[in-house]
TIMI-2910 file (N, C-alpha, C, CB; in pm, 1 decimal, decimal comma, always signed):
<rs>
+----------+----------+----------+----------+----------+----------+----------+----------+----------+----------+----------+----------+------+
!      n_x !      n_y !      n_z !     ca_x !     ca_y !     ca_z !      c_x !      c_y !      c_z !     cb_x !     cb_y !     cb_z ! resn !
+----------+----------+----------+----------+----------+----------+----------+----------+----------+----------+----------+----------+------+
!  +8668,8 ! +17951,0 ! +12723,1 !  +8774,3 ! +17921,3 ! +12863,7 !  +8855,8 ! +17738,6 ! +12800,5 !  +8629,4 ! +17897,5 ! +13076,0 !  Unk !
!  +8907,9 ! +17713,2 ! +12892,2 !  +8959,9 ! +17594,2 ! +12908,3 !  +8849,1 ! +17455,6 ! +12959,6 !  +9071,8 ! +17627,4 ! +13008,5 !  Unk !
!  +8762,5 ! +17528,4 ! +13041,2 !  +8622,5 ! +17413,8 ! +13069,7 !  +8507,4 ! +17433,8 ! +12953,0 !  +8530,6 ! +17452,2 ! +13242,1 !  Unk !
!  +8525,9 ! +17493,3 ! +12853,6 !  +8444,9 ! +17522,2 ! +12733,3 !  +8482,2 ! +17437,9 ! +12628,1 !  +8455,7 ! +17659,9 ! +12688,2 !  Unk !
!  +8392,8 ! +17399,1 ! +12538,3 !  +8438,3 ! +17341,7 ! +12390,3 !  +8381,7 ! +17360,4 ! +12256,5 !  +8433,9 ! +17214,5 ! +12392,4 !  Unk !
!  +8383,8 ! +17399,5 ! +12176,9 !  +8347,5 ! +17469,4 ! +12060,1 !  +8267,4 ! +17307,7 ! +12018,9 !  +8497,0 ! +17550,6 ! +11949,2 !  Unk !
!  +8158,9 ! +17301,6 ! +11952,1 !  +8085,9 ! +17178,8 ! +11878,7 !  +8171,0 ! +17146,2 ! +11798,9 !  +7955,2 ! +17197,0 ! +11805,3 !  Unk !
!  +8183,9 ! +16977,7 ! +11766,5 !  +8256,2 ! +16928,4 ! +11655,4 !  +8214,4 ! +16944,3 ! +11519,2 !  +8270,4 ! +16807,4 ! +11671,2 !  Unk !
!  +8307,1 ! +16911,2 ! +11404,0 !  +8268,6 ! +16946,6 ! +11291,3 !  +8121,1 ! +16856,1 ! +11280,6 !  +8388,1 ! +16921,2 ! +11182,2 !  Unk !
!  +8123,5 ! +16755,9 ! +11303,7 !  +7995,5 ! +16649,6 ! +11263,4 !  +7904,9 ! +16623,5 ! +11380,5 !  +8050,3 ! +16494,7 ! +11213,9 !  Unk !
!  +7904,7 ! +16736,8 ! +11499,6 !  +7794,3 ! +16802,3 ! +11579,0 !  +7807,7 ! +16678,4 ! +11715,9 !  +7614,8 ! +16812,3 ! +11475,5 !  Unk !
!  +7924,4 ! +16607,7 ! +11690,3 !  +7966,9 ! +16538,0 ! +11787,2 !  +7987,4 ! +16580,9 ! +11949,9 !  +8070,3 ! +16504,0 ! +11735,4 !  Unk !
!  +7982,6 ! +16517,6 ! +12040,7 !  +8036,9 ! +16554,9 ! +12199,4 !  +8184,1 ! +16531,8 ! +12185,9 !  +7969,7 ! +16448,2 ! +12336,1 !  Unk !
!  +8257,9 ! +16644,0 ! +12225,0 !  +8381,3 ! +16615,5 ! +12266,4 !  +8425,0 ! +16600,1 ! +12362,3 !  +8440,0 ! +16666,0 ! +12241,8 !  Unk !
!  +8548,0 ! +16479,7 ! +12344,1 !  +8536,4 ! +16399,0 ! +12489,9 !  +8578,6 ! +16499,1 ! +12575,5 !  +8632,2 ! +16257,4 ! +12513,4 !  Unk !
!  +8498,3 ! +16464,9 ! +12702,6 !  +8534,5 ! +16481,9 ! +12872,9 !  +8439,2 ! +16645,7 ! +12871,0 !  +8769,3 ! +16497,0 ! +12926,7 !  Unk !
!  +8362,1 ! +16695,7 ! +12771,0 !  +8273,3 ! +16812,6 ! +12778,0 !  +8121,3 ! +16701,4 ! +12749,5 !  +8319,8 ! +16960,1 ! +12636,2 !  Unk !
!  +8039,5 ! +16686,5 ! +12886,7 !  +7929,3 ! +16685,8 ! +12878,7 !  +7799,0 ! +16709,6 ! +12862,1 !  +7935,9 ! +16677,2 ! +12899,0 !  Unk !
!  +7845,1 ! +16851,5 ! +12902,0 !  +7750,2 ! +16931,8 ! +12973,2 !  +7695,9 ! +17002,0 ! +12842,3 !  +7816,1 ! +17034,4 ! +13097,8 !  Unk !
!  +7562,5 ! +17015,7 ! +12792,6 !  +7520,8 ! +17095,0 ! +12635,7 !  +7474,9 ! +17230,0 ! +12694,6 !  +7371,4 ! +17010,7 ! +12526,4 !  Unk !
!  +7568,5 ! +17356,6 ! +12635,4 !  +7485,3 ! +17452,7 ! +12632,1 !  +7433,8 ! +17502,8 ! +12502,2 !  +7537,7 ! +17542,3 ! +12696,0 !  Unk !
!  +7287,5 ! +17577,6 ! +12526,6 !  +7257,7 ! +17666,1 ! +12460,5 !  +7279,6 ! +17791,8 ! +12433,3 !  +7194,6 ! +17661,6 ! +12470,9 !  Unk !
!  +7325,8 ! +17878,9 ! +12376,8 !  +7355,7 ! +18020,3 ! +12367,4 !  +7246,8 ! +18070,5 ! +12350,3 !  +7443,0 ! +18064,5 ! +12272,8 !  Unk !
!  +7137,6 ! +18052,5 ! +12264,0 !  +7029,9 ! +18152,4 ! +12272,0 !  +6991,6 ! +18155,2 ! +12399,2 !  +6915,6 ! +18129,7 ! +12187,1 !  Unk !
!  +6934,0 ! +18039,1 ! +12446,4 !  +6846,3 ! +18079,7 ! +12523,1 !  +6951,2 ! +18090,4 ! +12731,4 !  +6695,3 ! +17943,8 ! +12484,4 !  Unk !
!  +7092,9 ! +18055,6 ! +12696,6 !  +7172,0 ! +18042,4 ! +12787,7 !  +7149,2 ! +17916,8 ! +12886,7 !  +7170,3 ! +18160,6 ! +12845,6 !  Unk !
!  +7121,6 ! +17840,5 ! +12856,5 !  +7043,6 ! +17748,5 ! +12927,4 !  +7169,9 ! +17618,3 ! +12914,9 !  +6870,5 ! +17720,1 ! +12847,6 !  Unk !
!  +7163,7 ! +17521,7 ! +13043,9 !  +7287,0 ! +17428,1 ! +12997,9 !  +7177,8 ! +17282,1 ! +13032,3 !  +7474,0 ! +17449,3 ! +13117,7 !  Unk !
!  +7220,8 ! +17168,7 ! +12975,2 !  +7175,3 ! +17086,3 ! +13019,8 !  +7262,5 ! +16952,0 ! +13019,0 !  +7067,0 ! +17089,6 ! +12968,1 !  Unk !
!  +7194,9 ! +16899,9 ! +13151,6 !  +7296,3 ! +16791,0 ! +13169,7 !  +7292,0 ! +16640,8 ! +13145,1 !  +7324,9 ! +16796,3 ! +13284,9 !  Unk !
!  +7344,7 ! +16548,5 ! +13141,4 !  +7329,2 ! +16399,2 ! +13077,1 !  +7190,8 ! +16326,2 ! +13172,9 !  +7505,9 ! +16293,4 ! +13102,5 !  Unk !
!  +7105,4 ! +16285,8 ! +13080,3 !  +6997,2 ! +16228,0 ! +13156,1 !  +6879,8 ! +16320,8 ! +13177,3 !  +7047,4 ! +16183,5 ! +13285,9 !  Unk !
!  +6915,6 ! +16448,7 ! +13155,5 !  +6800,1 ! +16538,2 ! +13186,9 !  +6696,0 ! +16554,4 ! +13088,3 !  +6845,1 ! +16665,8 ! +13214,7 !  Unk !
!  +6613,3 ! +16576,5 ! +13104,4 !  +6435,1 ! +16568,4 ! +12966,4 !  +6500,0 ! +16630,1 ! +12862,7 !  +6244,3 ! +16690,3 ! +13005,2 !  Unk !
!  +6572,7 ! +16724,4 ! +12868,6 !  +6595,8 ! +16781,0 ! +12692,8 !  +6717,6 ! +16760,6 ! +12689,5 !  +6565,1 ! +16948,6 ! +12637,6 !  Unk !
!  +6793,3 ! +16716,5 ! +12711,5 !  +6949,4 ! +16619,6 ! +12690,6 !  +6934,6 ! +16582,6 ! +12539,3 !  +6965,2 ! +16445,2 ! +12802,7 !  Unk !
!  +6864,7 ! +16505,1 ! +12521,8 !  +6848,6 ! +16461,5 ! +12377,7 !  +6832,0 ! +16534,8 ! +12289,5 !  +6764,6 ! +16391,4 ! +12354,7 !  Unk !
!  +6774,1 ! +16621,0 ! +12312,5 !  +6712,8 ! +16697,0 ! +12227,1 !  +6786,5 ! +16830,6 ! +12207,2 !  +6580,5 ! +16711,7 ! +12269,8 !  Unk !
!  +6843,6 ! +16875,3 ! +12263,2 !  +6932,9 ! +17010,5 ! +12275,6 !  +7036,3 ! +16974,2 ! +12119,3 !  +7048,3 ! +17018,2 ! +12467,5 !  Unk !
!  +7093,6 ! +17090,1 ! +12068,6 !  +7169,8 ! +17073,2 ! +12002,1 !  +7249,7 ! +17167,0 ! +12071,7 !  +7140,4 ! +17074,9 ! +11877,2 !  Unk !
!  +7409,4 ! +17096,3 ! +12113,3 !  +7469,0 ! +17177,8 ! +12214,4 !  +7517,5 ! +17303,4 ! +12083,6 !  +7612,8 ! +17082,2 ! +12322,1 !  Unk !
!  +7534,1 ! +17441,5 ! +12110,4 !  +7654,0 ! +17534,7 ! +12045,4 !  +7774,5 ! +17507,2 ! +12133,0 !  +7619,8 ! +17709,3 ! +12045,8 !  Unk !
!  +7758,2 ! +17491,4 ! +12255,8 !  +7885,8 ! +17475,9 ! +12293,7 !  +7871,9 ! +17390,8 ! +12467,8 !  +7962,8 ! +17645,7 ! +12285,6 !  Unk !
!  +8026,4 ! +17299,2 ! +12450,6 !  +8026,9 ! +17240,4 ! +12536,5 !  +8087,0 ! +17271,3 ! +12667,5 !  +8055,2 ! +17160,6 ! +12493,7 !  Unk !
!  +8057,0 ! +17161,5 ! +12832,8 !  +8137,3 ! +17234,0 ! +12917,1 !  +8188,7 ! +17117,2 ! +12982,9 !  +8069,9 ! +17344,0 ! +13005,7 !  Unk !
!  +8301,3 ! +17127,3 ! +13062,6 !  +8323,4 ! +17005,7 ! +13134,9 !  +8290,9 ! +16967,4 ! +13250,0 !  +8418,9 ! +16986,0 ! +13141,6 !  Unk !
!  +8195,1 ! +17091,7 ! +13337,3 !  +8165,0 ! +17044,6 ! +13422,4 !  +7981,4 ! +17151,6 ! +13441,7 !  +8305,6 ! +17047,7 ! +13529,5 !  Unk !
!  +7871,8 ! +17141,7 ! +13522,2 !  +7785,8 ! +17214,7 ! +13531,0 !  +7845,0 ! +17338,5 ! +13599,2 !  +7682,4 ! +17152,0 ! +13586,4 !  Unk !
!  +7919,8 ! +17325,9 ! +13690,9 !  +7965,0 ! +17414,6 ! +13761,9 !  +8044,3 ! +17547,6 ! +13632,5 !  +8069,7 ! +17326,1 ! +13878,2 !  Unk !
!  +8142,4 ! +17475,7 ! +13528,8 !  +8176,4 ! +17568,7 ! +13443,2 !  +8080,9 ! +17627,2 ! +13332,6 !  +8278,1 ! +17520,3 ! +13390,9 !  Unk !
!  +7962,0 ! +17559,9 ! +13325,1 !  +7837,0 ! +17645,1 ! +13243,8 !  +7804,8 ! +17720,8 ! +13355,5 !  +7692,2 ! +17556,0 ! +13176,4 !  Unk !
!  +7787,1 ! +17722,8 ! +13439,5 !  +7733,8 ! +17846,0 ! +13579,5 !  +7818,7 ! +17945,0 ! +13578,2 !  +7739,5 ! +17793,6 ! +13751,4 !  Unk !
!  +7988,2 ! +17916,8 ! +13575,9 !  +8056,2 ! +18017,0 ! +13565,8 !  +8042,4 ! +18115,2 ! +13424,1 !  +8179,2 ! +17963,8 ! +13589,8 !  Unk !
!  +8008,0 ! +18045,3 ! +13361,2 !  +8011,1 ! +18099,4 ! +13192,5 !  +7870,0 ! +18159,1 ! +13162,2 !  +8039,9 ! +17958,5 ! +13067,5 !  Unk !
!  +7779,3 ! +18194,1 ! +13262,9 !  +7677,8 ! +18250,7 ! +13250,7 !  +7537,4 ! +18148,5 ! +13255,8 !  +7701,7 ! +18325,2 ! +13134,4 !  Unk !
!  +7557,4 ! +18046,8 ! +13229,5 !  +7441,0 ! +17925,1 ! +13190,6 !  +7385,7 ! +17890,8 ! +13326,1 !  +7508,5 ! +17770,1 ! +13111,2 !  Unk !
!  +7250,2 ! +17852,0 ! +13284,9 !  +7198,0 ! +17807,8 ! +13374,6 !  +7069,6 ! +17693,0 ! +13360,6 !  +7174,2 ! +17916,2 ! +13431,4 !  Unk !
!  +7055,6 ! +17594,2 ! +13471,3 !  +6974,5 ! +17484,2 ! +13382,8 !  +6831,0 ! +17585,6 ! +13363,1 !  +6941,0 ! +17302,1 ! +13483,1 !  Unk !
!  +6775,7 ! +17506,2 ! +13307,0 !  +6599,5 ! +17519,5 ! +13245,0 !  +6554,7 ! +17525,8 ! +13377,6 !  +6511,1 ! +17371,3 ! +13141,0 !  Unk !
!  +6411,3 ! +17602,8 ! +13415,6 !  +6358,5 ! +17624,1 ! +13548,5 !  +6264,6 ! +17484,0 ! +13604,3 !  +6263,9 ! +17767,4 ! +13539,2 !  Unk !
!  +6239,7 ! +17395,8 ! +13522,4 !  +6216,0 ! +17259,0 ! +13556,8 !  +6320,4 ! +17192,9 ! +13651,4 !  +6208,3 ! +17182,9 ! +13433,0 !  Unk !
!  +6432,8 ! +17205,0 ! +13578,2 !  +6567,0 ! +17137,4 ! +13686,4 !  +6618,3 ! +17253,2 ! +13798,3 !  +6732,6 ! +17091,6 ! +13576,6 !  Unk !
!  +6612,0 ! +17360,7 ! +13748,2 !  +6608,4 ! +17426,6 ! +13886,3 !  +6524,3 ! +17411,3 ! +14003,9 !  +6594,4 ! +17537,7 ! +13868,6 !  Unk !
!  +6388,6 ! +17364,5 ! +13962,4 !  +6318,3 ! +17348,5 ! +14090,3 !  +6367,8 ! +17210,5 ! +14183,4 !  +6157,4 ! +17338,9 ! +14051,4 !  Unk !
!  +6397,5 ! +17126,5 ! +14097,5 !  +6408,6 ! +16982,2 ! +14128,9 !  +6515,3 ! +16993,1 ! +14229,3 !  +6443,8 ! +16881,3 ! +14002,0 !  Unk !
!  +6656,5 ! +17095,8 ! +14159,7 !  +6750,2 ! +17102,8 ! +14234,3 !  +6747,5 ! +17146,2 ! +14359,8 !  +6818,6 ! +17153,0 ! +14185,0 !  Unk !
!  +6670,2 ! +17277,4 ! +14358,8 !  +6623,6 ! +17312,8 ! +14477,8 !  +6579,4 ! +17235,5 ! +14560,2 !  +6550,5 ! +17382,9 ! +14470,7 !  Unk !
!  +6483,9 ! +17193,3 ! +14570,8 !  +6420,0 ! +17097,0 ! +14614,0 !  +6491,9 ! +16959,8 ! +14697,9 !  +6357,5 ! +17067,3 ! +14501,8 !  Unk !
!  +6633,8 ! +16900,0 ! +14636,0 !  +6685,5 ! +16818,6 ! +14663,0 !  +6789,7 ! +16890,0 ! +14758,2 !  +6714,9 ! +16746,1 ! +14555,9 !  Unk !
!  +6805,4 ! +17004,4 ! +14796,7 !  +6880,1 ! +17102,4 ! +14882,4 !  +6872,3 ! +17034,5 ! +15068,0 !  +6786,7 ! +17279,5 ! +14855,9 !  Unk !
+----------+----------+----------+----------+----------+----------+----------+----------+----------+----------+----------+----------+------+
</rs>
């Protein structure tokens, strides 16, 4: 959809799409998270909400951190 983008040919981040999605695991990774740098994005999202709407979720360790912060 309009809030997602496929990977660029050279593998870099499309401008305005900072959230990495891994289609195999259906996990998304936000900038600054522990797995962000080592995740190869198969799809990119504009927002974490857009990733969630597409069926992706944060890794379990980050879900716990997010739940505790609420």
